[in-house]
C-alpha positions as CSV (number, residue, x, y, z in Angstrom):
1,M,0.0,0.0,0.0
2,R,2.8,2.3,1.0
3,Y,4.4,1.7,-2.4
4,L,1.1,2.5,-4.2
5,I,0.6,5.8,-2.4
6,A,4.1,6.9,-3.2
7,F,3.6,6.0,-6.9
8,L,0.4,8.0,-7.1
9,F,2.0,10.9,-5.4
10,L,4.9,10.9,-7.8
11,T,2.6,10.7,-10.8
12,L,0.6,13.7,-9.7
13,A,3.7,15.7,-9.3
14,V,4.9,15.0,-12.8
15,A,1.6,15.8,-14.3
16,C,1.7,19.3,-12.9
17,G,5.3,20.2,-14.1
18,D,6.0,22.3,-17.2
19,D,7.6,19.6,-19.0
20,G,6.7,16.7,-16.9
21,T,10.1,16.8,-15.2
22,P,10.6,18.1,-11.6
23,P,12.4,21.4,-11.5
24,A,15.9,21.5,-10.2
25,D,16.1,22.6,-6.6
26,G,19.7,23.8,-6.5
27,G,19.0,27.5,-5.8
28,A,15.9,29.6,-5.6
29,D,12.8,28.1,-7.0
30,S,12.2,29.2,-10.4
31,G,8.5,29.2,-9.8
32,M,6.5,30.9,-7.1
33,T,7.9,31.4,-3.6
34,D,7.7,28.0,-1.8
35,G,5.7,29.2,1.1
36,G,2.1,28.3,0.5
37,T,0.0,26.2,2.7
38,G,-0.7,22.6,2.0
39,D,2.7,21.9,0.6
40,S,2.9,18.2,1.4
41,S,5.8,17.3,-0.7
42,L,9.2,16.6,0.6
43,A,10.8,19.7,1.9
44,D,12.8,21.7,-0.5
45,S,16.4,22.1,0.0
46,G,16.5,25.5,-1.4
47,P,17.3,28.4,0.9
48,S,14.0,30.2,0.3
49,D,11.8,27.4,1.6
50,T,10.1,29.2,4.5
51,G,6.4,28.6,4.0
52,P,4.4,27.6,7.0
53,G,2.7,24.2,7.3
54,D,5.5,22.2,5.8
55,T,5.1,19.0,7.6
56,G,7.3,16.9,5.4
57,L,10.6,15.6,6.5
58,A,13.1,18.3,7.2
59,D,15.0,19.4,4.2
60,S,18.6,18.7,4.3
61,G,19.6,21.3,2.0
62,P,21.0,24.5,3.2
63,G,18.7,27.4,3.9
64,D,15.8,25.2,5.2
65,T,14.8,27.2,8.3
66,G,11.6,25.4,9.3
67,P,11.2,23.8,12.9
68,A,12.9,20.5,13.4
69,D,10.7,17.4,13.8
70,A,10.4,16.4,17.7
71,G,11.2,12.8,19.0
72,P,9.4,10.9,21.9
73,S,9.4,12.6,25.4
74,C,8.1,11.9,29.0
75,T,5.6,14.8,28.6
76,D,4.3,14.3,25.1
77,G,1.1,12.7,26.1
78,V,2.0,9.7,24.0
79,M,3.2,6.3,25.2
80,N,6.4,6.1,23.3
81,G,10.0,5.5,23.8
82,T,10.6,3.0,26.7
83,E,7.4,4.1,28.5
84,T,5.1,1.4,29.8
85,D,2.2,3.7,30.0
86,V,1.7,7.3,28.8
87,D,4.7,9.4,29.9
88,C,5.7,7.0,32.7
89,G,7.6,3.8,33.2
90,G,10.8,2.9,31.5
91,D,13.2,5.8,31.4
92,C,10.4,8.2,32.6
93,D,9.1,8.7,36.1
94,A,7.5,5.7,37.8
95,C,3.8,5.1,37.1
96,A,1.0,5.5,39.6
97,D,-1.1,2.6,40.9
98,G,-3.2,1.0,38.1
99,L,-1.0,2.0,35.1
100,M,0.9,-0.4,33.0
101,C,4.3,-1.6,34.0
102,A,6.9,-4.1,33.0
103,A,9.1,-4.1,36.1
104,T,8.8,-2.9,39.8
105,T,10.9,0.1,38.9
106,D,8.1,1.2,36.6
107,C,5.8,1.8,39.6
108,V,5.7,4.5,42.3
109,S,4.7,1.7,44.7
110,G,7.6,-0.4,43.6
111,V,5.1,-3.2,43.0
112,C,4.2,-4.4,39.5
113,D,1.6,-7.1,39.2
114,S,3.2,-9.5,36.9
115,T,-0.1,-11.1,35.8
116,A,-2.0,-7.9,35.1
117,G,1.0,-5.9,34.1
118,T,-0.2,-3.0,36.2
119,C,1.3,-1.1,39.2
120,T,-0.3,-2.2,42.5
121,A,-1.0,0.0,45.6
122,P,1.6,-0.5,48.4
123,T,0.8,-2.7,51.4
124,C,2.7,-3.7,54.6
125,M,3.2,-7.2,53.1
126,D,4.6,-6.5,49.7
127,T,8.2,-7.1,50.7
128,V,9.1,-3.6,49.4
129,M,10.1,-0.6,51.6
130,N,7.5,1.9,50.4
131,Q,5.0,4.2,51.9
132,D,6.7,5.8,54.9
133,E,8.2,2.5,56.0
134,T,11.6,2.7,57.7
135,D,12.5,-0.8,56.7
136,V,10.8,-3.4,54.5
137,D,7.1,-3.7,55.4
138,C,7.7,-2.1,58.9
139,G,8.1,1.2,60.6
140,G,6.4,4.5,59.9
141,A,2.9,5.5,60.6
142,T,1.2,2.8,58.4
143,C,2.9,-0.5,59.1
144,D,3.7,-2.4,62.2
145,A,6.8,-1.6,64.1
146,C,10.0,-3.3,63.1
147,D,11.7,-6.3,64.8
148,D,15.1,-6.0,66.5
149,G,17.8,-5.0,64.0
150,G,15.4,-3.2,61.6
151,A,16.0,0.3,60.5
152,C,14.1,3.1,62.3
153,T,13.8,6.8,62.7
154,I,12.0,7.0,66.0
155,A,11.3,4.6,68.9
156,A,7.7,4.0,67.6
157,D,9.2,2.4,64.5
158,C,10.4,-0.5,66.7
159,M,8.6,-3.4,68.3
160,S,11.0,-2.9,71.3
161,G,10.3,0.8,71.4
162,V,14.1,1.3,71.4
163,C,15.7,3.1,68.4
164,V,19.4,3.8,68.8
165,G,21.6,4.9,65.8
166,N,18.6,4.3,63.5
167,V,18.5,0.6,64.4
168,C,15.9,-1.2,66.5
169,L,17.5,-2.7,69.6
170,A,16.2,-5.7,71.6
171,A,14.0,-5.1,74.6
172,E,15.7,-5.1,78.0
173,C,14.4,-4.9,81.6
174,G,16.3,-1.7,82.2
175,D,15.7,0.3,79.1
176,S,13.0,2.5,80.6
177,V,10.5,1.4,78.0
178,Q,7.5,-0.9,78.4
179,N,8.4,-3.6,75.9
180,G,8.8,-7.3,75.6
181,D,6.2,-9.0,77.7
182,E,6.4,-6.3,80.4
183,T,3.2,-5.2,82.0
184,D,4.6,-1.8,83.0
185,V,7.8,0.0,82.3
186,D,10.7,-2.5,82.9
187,C,8.6,-4.8,85.2
188,G,6.1,-7.6,84.9
189,G,6.3,-10.5,82.5
190,S,9.8,-11.9,82.3
191,C,11.2,-8.9,84.1
192,G,11.1,-8.2,87.8
193,A,7.8,-7.8,89.6
194,C,6.1,-4.5,89.6
195,G,5.5,-2.3,92.6
196,D,2.1,-1.3,94.0
197,G,-0.1,0.7,91.6
198,L,1.7,-0.4,88.4
199,M,0.1,-2.4,85.6
200,C,-0.2,-6.2,85.8
201,V,-1.8,-9.2,84.1
202,V,-1.2,-11.9,86.7
203,A,-0.2,-12.0,90.3
204,D,3.4,-12.9,89.5
205,D,3.7,-9.5,87.8
206,C,3.6,-7.9,91.2
207,T,6.0,-7.7,94.1
208,S,2.9,-8.0,96.4
209,G,1.8,-11.1,94.5
210,V,-1.6,-9.4,94.2
211,C,-3.0,-8.2,90.8
212,D,-6.3,-6.4,91.0
213,G,-8.3,-8.2,88.2
214,T,-10.6,-5.2,87.7
215,A,-8.0,-2.4,87.6
216,S,-5.2,-4.6,86.3
217,T,-2.9,-2.9,88.8
218,C,-0.6,-4.3,91.5
219,T,-2.2,-4.0,94.9
220,A,-0.4,-3.4,98.3
221,P,-0.1,-6.7,100.3
222,T,-2.1,-7.3,103.4
223,C,-2.4,-10.1,105.9
224,M,-5.7,-11.2,104.4
225,D,-4.9,-11.4,100.7
226,T,-4.4,-15.2,100.7
227,V,-0.9,-14.7,99.2
228,M,2.4,-15.3,100.9
229,N,4.0,-11.9,100.5
230,Q,5.6,-9.2,102.7
231,D,7.9,-11.1,105.1
232,E,5.3,-13.8,105.8
233,T,6.6,-17.3,106.3
234,D,3.3,-18.9,105.3
235,V,0.2,-17.5,103.7
236,D,-1.0,-14.4,105.7
237,C,1.1,-15.3,108.8
238,G,4.5,-15.2,110.2
239,G,7.1,-12.5,109.9
240,A,7.1,-9.1,111.6
241,T,3.9,-7.8,110.0
242,C,1.2,-10.5,110.2
243,G,0.1,-12.7,113.1
244,A,1.7,-15.9,114.1
245,C,1.1,-19.1,112.2
246,D,-0.8,-22.2,113.4
247,I,0.7,-25.6,114.0
248,G,2.0,-27.2,110.8
249,M,2.6,-24.0,108.9
250,D,6.0,-22.8,107.7
251,C,8.1,-20.7,110.0
252,A,11.6,-19.3,110.3
253,V,11.9,-18.4,113.9
254,A,9.8,-19.1,117.1
255,A,8.0,-15.8,116.9
256,D,6.4,-16.9,113.6
257,C,4.3,-19.5,115.4
258,T,1.3,-19.3,117.8
259,S,3.1,-22.0,119.7
260,S,6.3,-19.9,119.9
261,F,8.2,-22.9,118.7
262,C,9.6,-23.5,115.2
263,S,11.3,-26.8,114.5
264,A,12.7,-27.8,111.1
265,G,10.9,-24.9,109.5
266,T,7.5,-25.9,110.8
267,C,5.4,-24.6,113.6
268,Q,5.1,-27.3,116.3
269,Y,4.5,-27.6,120.0
270,A,7.5,-27.6,122.3
271,T,7.5,-30.2,125.0
272,D,8.1,-27.6,127.8
273,C,9.3,-24.1,128.7
274,Y,12.9,-25.3,128.6
275,E,12.6,-26.3,124.9
276,L,11.0,-23.0,124.2
277,R,13.7,-21.1,125.9
278,S,16.4,-23.1,124.1
279,A,14.9,-22.2,120.8
280,D,14.4,-18.5,121.5
281,A,16.4,-16.8,124.3
282,T,14.3,-13.6,123.9
283,L,11.0,-15.2,125.1
284,A,9.4,-13.4,128.0
285,D,7.9,-14.8,131.2
286,G,4.3,-15.8,130.6
287,R,2.0,-18.5,129.4
288,Y,2.7,-20.8,126.4
289,T,1.1,-23.9,124.9
290,V,3.2,-27.1,125.0
291,D,2.7,-30.8,124.5
292,L,4.3,-32.6,127.4
293,D,4.3,-36.1,125.9
294,G,4.3,-35.4,122.2
295,A,2.3,-38.3,120.6
296,G,1.2,-39.5,124.0
297,T,-2.2,-39.3,125.6
298,L,-1.9,-35.8,127.0
299,S,-3.4,-33.0,125.0
300,P,-1.5,-29.8,124.3
301,M,-1.9,-27.5,127.3
302,T,-1.2,-24.0,128.4
303,V,1.6,-23.7,131.0
304,Q,3.3,-21.0,133.0
305,C,7.0,-20.3,132.1
306,D,9.7,-18.4,133.9
307,M,12.1,-17.4,131.2
308,T,14.2,-15.2,133.5
309,T,15.3,-16.7,136.8
310,D,18.7,-18.4,136.7
311,G,18.7,-18.5,132.9
312,G,15.0,-19.3,132.6
313,G,13.2,-22.3,131.0
314,W,11.3,-23.1,134.2
315,M,7.7,-24.6,134.1
316,L,5.3,-24.1,137.0
317,V,4.2,-27.4,138.5
318,L,2.9,-26.3,141.9
319,N,1.1,-23.0,142.7
320,Y,-0.8,-22.2,145.9
321,L,-1.6,-18.5,146.7
322,H,-3.4,-19.0,150.0
323,Q,-5.2,-16.4,152.0
324,G,-4.8,-16.4,155.8
325,G,-7.9,-17.6,157.7
326,T,-9.0,-20.0,155.0
327,N,-8.2,-23.7,154.7
328,P,-9.0,-25.0,151.2
329,G,-7.8,-28.4,150.0
330,V,-4.9,-29.0,147.7
331,V,-5.5,-30.5,144.3
332,A,-3.3,-33.0,142.5
333,L,-3.7,-32.3,138.7
334,S,-3.7,-35.3,136.3
335,D,-4.0,-33.6,132.9
336,T,-3.0,-30.0,133.3
337,L,-0.5,-27.9,135.1
338,P,-1.2,-24.8,137.3
339,L,-1.0,-21.3,136.0
340,E,0.3,-18.2,137.8
341,G,-2.4,-15.7,138.5
342,S,-1.9,-13.1,141.2
343,T,1.4,-13.0,143.0
344,T,0.2,-10.5,145.7
345,L,0.5,-12.1,149.1
346,G,-2.9,-12.1,150.8
347,D,-5.0,-12.7,147.6
348,D,-7.0,-15.9,147.5
349,E,-6.7,-18.0,144.4
350,S,-8.3,-21.1,145.8
351,T,-11.4,-20.4,143.8
352,V,-9.5,-20.0,140.5
353,A,-9.2,-23.6,139.3
354,A,-6.6,-22.8,136.6
355,N,-4.3,-21.2,139.2
356,W,-4.7,-23.7,142.1
357,G,-3.0,-27.1,142.4
358,H,0.1,-29.2,141.7
359,A,1.1,-31.9,139.3
360,S,0.4,-35.5,140.3
361,N,3.2,-38.1,140.3
362,A,2.0,-39.2,136.9
363,M,2.1,-35.7,135.5
364,M,5.6,-35.2,136.9
365,T,6.6,-38.4,135.1
366,A,5.4,-36.8,131.9
367,V,7.5,-33.7,132.6
368,N,11.1,-33.7,131.3
369,F,13.2,-32.3,134.2
370,D,16.3,-32.7,136.2
371,E,16.0,-29.6,138.4
372,T,13.3,-28.1,140.6
373,M,13.1,-24.5,141.8
374,W,11.2,-23.8,145.1
375,F,9.8,-20.5,146.3
376,G,7.9,-19.9,149.5
377,V,6.9,-16.7,151.3
378,T,4.5,-16.0,154.2
379,S,3.1,-13.1,156.1
380,A,4.3,-14.6,159.4
381,H,7.9,-13.4,158.9
382,P,10.3,-11.8,156.3
383,R,12.3,-15.0,155.4
384,V,11.9,-16.1,151.8
385,I,12.6,-19.6,150.6
386,H,14.2,-19.6,147.2
387,F,16.5,-22.4,145.9
388,K,17.0,-24.9,143.2
389,T,18.1,-28.5,143.5
390,N,19.2,-31.1,141.0
391,S,19.1,-33.9,143.6
392,P,18.2,-37.2,142.0
393,G,16.4,-38.1,145.2
394,V,14.1,-35.1,144.9
395,K,13.2,-36.0,141.3
396,S,12.6,-39.6,142.1
397,Y,10.3,-38.8,145.0
398,I,8.0,-36.3,143.2
399,Q,7.7,-38.6,140.2
400,S,7.0,-41.8,142.2
401,G,5.6,-40.6,145.5
402,T,7.7,-43.2,147.3
403,G,10.8,-42.7,149.3
404,S,11.7,-39.1,150.4
405,M,13.8,-36.1,149.6
406,N,16.0,-36.6,152.7
407,P,19.0,-36.1,152.9
408,T,20.0,-34.9,149.4
409,I,17.9,-31.8,149.4
410,Y,20.0,-30.4,152.2
411,D,23.3,-31.1,150.4
412,P,24.9,-27.9,148.8
413,T,26.4,-30.2,146.2
414,Y,22.9,-30.4,144.7
415,T,21.1,-27.5,146.2
416,T,21.8,-23.8,145.6
417,G,20.3,-20.7,147.0
418,L,18.8,-18.2,144.5
419,G,18.4,-14.5,144.3
420,R,15.1,-13.9,146.1
421,R,16.3,-15.9,149.1
422,D,16.3,-13.8,152.3
423,A,17.8,-15.4,155.4
424,A,15.7,-18.6,155.0
425,T,16.6,-21.7,156.9
426,L,15.3,-24.1,154.4
427,P,16.9,-26.1,153.1
428,L,20.6,-25.1,153.3
429,H,20.7,-24.3,157.0
430,I,18.8,-27.1,158.7
431,A,20.9,-28.6,161.5
432,P,22.5,-31.8,160.4
433,N,21.0,-33.8,163.3
434,N,17.5,-32.6,162.5
435,R,17.1,-33.0,158.8
436,L,13.6,-34.3,158.4
437,G,10.9,-34.9,155.8
438,Y,7.8,-37.0,155.3
439,A,8.1,-40.0,153.1
440,N,5.9,-42.1,150.8
441,R,3.2,-39.4,150.4
442,G,2.2,-40.3,146.8
443,D,0.6,-37.4,145.0
444,L,1.2,-35.2,148.0
445,A,5.0,-35.6,147.7
446,M,5.4,-31.9,147.0
447,T,3.0,-30.6,149.6
448,A,3.2,-32.8,152.7
449,F,6.3,-31.5,154.6
450,P,8.9,-32.9,152.2
451,F,11.6,-31.2,154.2
452,F,11.7,-29.4,157.6
453,G,13.8,-29.2,160.7
454,N,15.6,-27.1,163.3
455,S,17.7,-24.2,162.1
456,A,21.5,-24.3,162.4
457,I,21.7,-20.5,162.2
458,G,19.3,-19.5,165.0
459,N,15.9,-19.2,163.3
460,P,12.9,-21.2,164.6
461,R,12.1,-24.6,163.4
462,A,11.3,-24.4,159.7
463,H,8.8,-26.2,157.6
464,W,7.6,-26.5,154.0
465,G,3.9,-27.3,154.4
466,V,1.1,-26.7,151.9
467,G,-2.4,-27.3,153.1
468,Q,-1.7,-30.2,155.5
469,G,-4.5,-30.2,158.0
470,S,-4.7,-26.4,158.7
471,R,-1.0,-25.8,158.2
472,W,0.2,-23.5,155.5
473,E,3.9,-22.9,156.3
474,A,7.0,-21.4,154.6
475,D,10.2,-21.5,156.7
476,G,8.2,-21.1,159.8
477,P,7.1,-22.9,163.0
478,C,4.4,-25.5,163.0
479,C,0.8,-25.6,163.9
480,G,-2.2,-23.4,163.4
481,T,-0.5,-21.3,160.7
482,S,-3.6,-21.2,158.4
483,V,-4.0,-17.7,159.8
484,N,-1.1,-16.5,157.8
485,D,-1.1,-15.6,154.1
486,T,1.3,-17.9,152.1
487,H,2.5,-18.4,148.6
488,H,4.2,-21.7,147.5
489,Q,5.5,-22.4,144.0
490,I,7.6,-25.2,142.5
491,W,9.1,-25.0,139.0
492,A,10.8,-27.7,136.9
493,R,13.3,-27.8,134.0
494,P,16.1,-30.0,132.6
495,N,19.6,-29.1,133.8
496,P,21.1,-26.9,131.1
497,C,24.6,-27.8,132.2
498,T,24.2,-31.5,131.7
499,D,21.9,-31.7,128.6
500,G,24.6,-32.3,126.0
501,M,23.8,-29.1,124.1
502,A,25.5,-25.7,123.9
503,N,22.5,-23.6,124.9
504,F,21.4,-21.1,127.6
505,G,24.4,-18.9,127.0
506,E,26.9,-21.7,127.0
507,T,29.8,-21.2,124.7
508,D,30.5,-24.9,124.2
509,V,28.6,-28.0,125.1
510,D,27.7,-27.8,128.8
511,C,30.4,-25.2,129.6
512,G,30.9,-21.5,129.5
513,G,28.4,-18.9,130.5
514,S,26.7,-20.0,133.7
515,C,27.8,-23.6,133.4
516,G,31.4,-23.4,134.5
517,G,34.7,-23.1,132.7
518,C,35.5,-24.8,129.4
519,A,38.7,-26.8,129.0
520,A,41.5,-25.8,126.6
521,T,40.6,-25.6,122.9
522,E,36.9,-25.4,123.7
523,T,34.9,-22.4,122.4
524,C,34.6,-19.3,124.5
525,V,33.5,-15.7,124.3
526,A,35.0,-14.2,127.5
527,D,37.8,-15.2,129.8
528,G,35.3,-16.3,132.4
529,D,34.1,-19.1,130.0
530,C,37.5,-20.9,130.5
531,L,38.9,-22.9,133.4
532,S,42.2,-21.1,132.7
533,G,40.5,-17.7,132.7
534,D,42.1,-17.0,129.3
535,C,39.9,-16.9,126.2
536,T,42.1,-16.0,123.1
537,G,40.7,-16.0,119.6
538,G,37.5,-17.6,120.6
539,S,39.2,-20.7,122.2
540,C,40.2,-21.4,125.8
541,V,44.0,-21.7,126.3
542,D,46.1,-22.7,129.3
543,T,49.2,-20.7,128.5
544,T,48.7,-17.9,131.1
545,L,47.5,-19.5,134.3
546,A,47.0,-17.0,137.2
547,T,48.5,-17.6,140.6
548,S,45.3,-16.8,142.5
549,C,41.7,-15.8,142.0
550,N,42.7,-12.2,142.7
551,A,45.5,-12.2,140.1
552,L,43.0,-13.7,137.6
553,L,40.5,-10.9,138.4
554,T,43.2,-8.3,138.0
555,A,44.1,-9.7,134.6
556,S,40.4,-10.1,133.5
557,P,38.2,-7.5,135.2
558,G,34.6,-8.5,135.4
559,I,35.3,-12.2,135.2
560,A,32.5,-14.3,136.7
561,D,32.4,-16.5,139.8
562,G,33.4,-20.1,139.1
563,A,36.0,-22.7,139.0
564,Y,39.4,-21.8,137.4
565,T,42.7,-23.5,137.0
566,L,45.4,-21.7,139.0
567,D,49.2,-22.2,139.3
568,V,50.2,-20.8,142.6
569,D,53.9,-20.6,141.9
570,G,53.7,-19.7,138.2
571,A,56.5,-21.4,136.4
572,G,57.7,-23.2,139.6
573,G,57.4,-26.8,140.5
574,A,53.9,-26.9,141.9
575,D,51.2,-28.4,139.7
576,P,48.3,-26.3,138.5
577,F,45.0,-27.0,140.4
578,L,41.3,-26.2,140.1
579,A,39.9,-23.7,142.6
580,Y,36.6,-22.0,143.1
581,C,36.7,-18.2,142.9
582,D,34.3,-15.7,144.3
583,M,34.6,-12.7,142.0
584,T,31.7,-10.8,143.5
585,F,31.8,-10.4,147.3
586,D,33.5,-7.2,148.5
587,G,35.1,-6.6,145.1
588,G,35.9,-10.2,144.4
589,G,39.2,-12.1,144.0
590,W,38.6,-14.6,146.8
591,T,39.9,-18.2,146.6
592,L,38.1,-20.9,148.5
593,A,40.6,-22.7,150.7
594,L,38.4,-24.7,153.1
595,S,34.8,-25.8,153.4
596,T,32.9,-27.7,156.0
597,A,29.5,-29.4,155.8
598,Y,27.1,-29.4,158.7
599,G,29.1,-30.5,161.7
600,G,31.8,-32.1,159.5
601,D,35.4,-32.1,160.7
602,P,37.5,-29.7,158.5
603,A,40.2,-32.3,158.2
604,S,39.9,-33.8,154.7
605,S,42.6,-32.5,152.3
606,T,41.9,-32.7,148.6
607,E,44.1,-32.2,145.5
608,G,40.9,-31.4,143.6
609,E,38.6,-28.4,143.8
610,V,37.3,-27.4,147.2
611,L,33.6,-27.3,146.8
612,M,31.2,-25.4,148.9
613,G,29.1,-27.6,151.2
614,T,31.7,-30.3,151.3
615,T,34.2,-31.0,154.2
616,T,37.4,-30.5,152.3
617,H,40.4,-28.1,152.2
618,M,43.5,-27.4,150.1
619,P,46.7,-29.2,150.9
620,D,48.8,-27.3,153.5
621,A,51.6,-26.3,151.1
622,R,49.0,-24.8,148.7
623,V,47.3,-22.9,151.5
624,A,50.7,-21.5,152.7
625,A,51.6,-20.5,149.1
626,L,48.2,-18.8,148.6
627,A,48.5,-17.0,151.9
628,A,51.9,-15.7,150.9
629,L,50.3,-14.1,147.8
630,S,47.4,-12.7,149.9
631,T,46.6,-10.0,152.4
632,Q,43.2,-11.0,153.8
633,T,41.1,-13.9,155.0
634,H,37.3,-14.2,155.0
635,V,35.1,-16.6,157.0
636,R,31.5,-17.1,156.2
637,T,28.5,-19.4,156.7
638,H,27.8,-20.7,153.2
639,D,25.2,-18.7,151.3
640,T,24.9,-16.0,154.0
641,E,28.1,-13.9,153.6
642,A,26.1,-10.7,153.8
643,T,24.9,-11.4,157.3
644,R,27.1,-14.2,158.8
645,S,30.7,-13.4,158.1
646,V,33.9,-11.7,159.1
647,T,36.8,-10.4,156.9
648,S,40.3,-9.6,158.2
649,V,41.9,-6.2,157.9
650,A,44.5,-6.3,155.1
651,S,47.9,-7.5,156.2
652,S,46.8,-8.1,159.8
653,S,48.0,-11.1,161.8
654,A,45.3,-13.3,160.4
655,I,46.9,-13.8,157.0
656,T,50.3,-14.1,158.5
657,N,49.1,-16.8,160.9
658,L,47.4,-18.6,158.0
659,G,50.7,-18.6,156.1
660,S,52.3,-20.3,159.1
661,L,49.4,-22.8,159.1
662,V,48.2,-21.9,162.5
663,M,44.9,-20.5,163.8
664,L,44.1,-17.0,162.6
665,E,44.0,-15.7,166.2
666,N,46.2,-17.8,168.5
667,G,48.5,-17.7,171.5
668,A,48.6,-18.5,175.2
669,S,46.4,-15.5,176.0
670,G,44.2,-15.7,173.0
671,P,44.0,-12.0,172.2
672,G,41.1,-12.1,169.8
673,D,41.9,-8.6,168.6
674,I,38.6,-7.5,167.1
675,A,40.3,-4.5,165.5
676,D,41.8,-7.1,163.0
677,W,38.3,-7.8,161.6
678,T,35.4,-6.2,159.8
679,G,32.0,-7.5,158.9
680,P,28.6,-8.3,160.4
681,F,30.0,-10.7,163.0
682,A,33.1,-8.7,163.9
683,D,31.9,-8.2,167.5
684,L,32.5,-9.5,171.0
685,A,29.8,-12.1,170.7
686,H,31.5,-13.9,167.8
687,L,35.2,-13.2,168.0
688,Q,36.2,-12.3,171.7
689,F,38.4,-14.9,173.5
690,A,37.7,-15.3,177.2
691,C,40.5,-17.7,177.9
692,A,43.7,-19.1,176.5
693,T,43.1,-20.8,173.2
694,F,44.5,-23.8,171.6
695,T,47.4,-23.2,169.2
696,G,45.9,-25.5,166.7
697,D,47.3,-26.1,163.2
698,F,45.5,-25.6,160.0
699,P,42.8,-26.7,159.1
700,S,41.8,-25.5,162.6
701,V,41.1,-21.8,162.0
702,Y,39.4,-20.2,165.0
703,Q,38.2,-21.3,168.5
704,C,36.7,-18.8,171.0
705,C,36.8,-21.0,174.1
706,G,34.5,-20.2,177.0
707,T,32.3,-17.9,175.0
708,N,29.6,-18.2,172.4
709,G,32.0,-17.1,169.7
710,M,33.2,-18.7,166.4
711,H,34.4,-22.3,166.4
712,L,36.0,-23.6,163.2
713,W,38.4,-26.3,164.2
714,S,39.0,-30.0,164.0
715,G,39.0,-30.8,167.7
716,Q,36.4,-33.0,169.4
717,G,35.1,-34.3,166.1
718,G,34.9,-31.0,164.4
719,H,33.2,-27.7,165.1
720,S,31.8,-25.3,162.5
721,R,29.5,-22.7,164.1
722,W,29.4,-19.1,165.3
723,N,27.9,-20.0,168.7
724,W,28.9,-22.7,171.1
725,L,25.4,-22.9,172.7
726,A,26.4,-25.4,175.4
727,G,28.2,-27.7,173.0
728,N,25.2,-28.4,170.9
729,R,27.0,-29.7,167.9
730,G,23.8,-30.2,166.0
731,L,23.8,-26.5,165.2
732,N,27.0,-26.7,163.3
733,E,26.9,-24.7,160.1
734,P,28.4,-25.1,156.6
735,M,31.3,-22.6,157.0
736,E,34.0,-21.6,154.6
737,L,37.5,-20.0,154.6
738,W,38.5,-17.7,151.7
739,V,41.8,-15.9,151.0
740,R,42.6,-12.9,148.9
């Protein structure tokens, strides 16, 4: 067709020529000026071809000044060139959504649907970083935040909420952003628990363990939230905030339990006051619940505990506060123990069942004890009975009701006076020929005159009688005494110094503290915990033995009374020995050199410790060596140094004579120089000689012949008393000689 049209066109041109031949176009047209409209022939090459409307191909000849023909462009409204749609795609700008495309670069969205061949609108799943995304399909205001490691501009571009250096960082519990599985900023979820008021989902998100399901906030803990929080040891109990836990619940210390006893992390019942005190030394006097026989037939019961006296741990087993002029009966308790009510002398507790009575033999068998503590007071006189005894005979009698307490209750080896004691005769000062006590009284073993007798120190006949007939007596004379107000108590506990445990202030097993000195290498806290009086680095050592109790006190001020190992000549040839030291009386520093029992002859020498209440003394050479180191002597009746004693003036003849192993005051005339002595008995009635005295050798110490004065000598079978009283040796007293 193209060829045909060209042919026709050419034929027409020939037909119009002058001679049928086209004119030469080498210079100016020879015809009319070539400028008319409708000239559709090929452009002339002549220089005068300037007519408008020449749409033919541009002439190549010189002088053709018509506009050049334009090629394809990105703004010509025509899909041409490399365009994939009109004026877009290819080398032109990218095409809008819906226009034709051949590749992703042809599209503004960067997405070319390969099937339809059209640009597709961007999405957050097109694997192209478009829209306002900061990384592929994430970030910006439209798409989700980016994972860790993605590009970002601001924190909101990141799932973690942390954009540092235009990179999303992993969530951390300390990044000050609520991210990860946190329920509030840096807490909850896998981070630490949130504080009160912060957001939560579950209880574990909260430090309190309580998440308010309505408000979704952590709630402050309480003792009623059914969650174990705060410092609770079990749910809503234990610790310093909530109440104590019941039996069987978890505990950390005794105070966590209603029973005041925590064993192996569980609240349990203790067996007695002693076990309670062993577990918690801070427990106060008062009432506690215990289970005397564990899995036995007795039910747990409330008991009265003395946690103070002599280290504490005492459990009340007899209590009778009797009002004068009444005569109620005593009660032997078979399944409970008495409680302490009023302690005011003159009150009547006979109508208060819980506070009136004593343990039966069977109950005392259920009680774990080695020691008993006795207390008795009356309106009849000011003397107060107060002592403890670990006598096996006493224990046997009150458990079985058979036998008696006589004679061991009178023996200072077992029996010790205690702090409230005030000049009482019972039991330490009953005359040795009058030590009496009822026997075989069954359940009345603790009430029916278990010990009584004449006084060795001048008081009237003394009894312990509780509701026997009409007799209510405490260290007083017999008969008709129901007119007087009285209060009797007996307490019981195991002996802390023989229980095989380091407790009650002991520094090692059964030694230290109030239980006597520990041997070398045993644990100590203070010098007084050691037999050597030397605690170094927490262990007892024997490297620095003192020569006397006074030297020991000088080296260790404040050291306690007790038995210590001394070496009287230091590095000399004499062997170290055990001695008892009184570090309290008159400034302390006294060494016990001689002791007599009731009426015993002070003639038994011992290489061991001289014990109070025994008839023993140190060997002569040891006494002489101690006297050479000393300036004073002191003579007392055991347990009554404040009222029945004398002390020699320092460096007087008494210590010189003792060093010579003769009587403290001696000679043909028996001077008895009272000026050499001080103390309550430093008077004519107790020290004045009325005739020549014997010049007896130690262990004879003093003998005021012909008067009622002091006799402490070995003649005539032994004398130990302050008054002669017509030779009544039954009134001999337990007397002692000390040196300092």
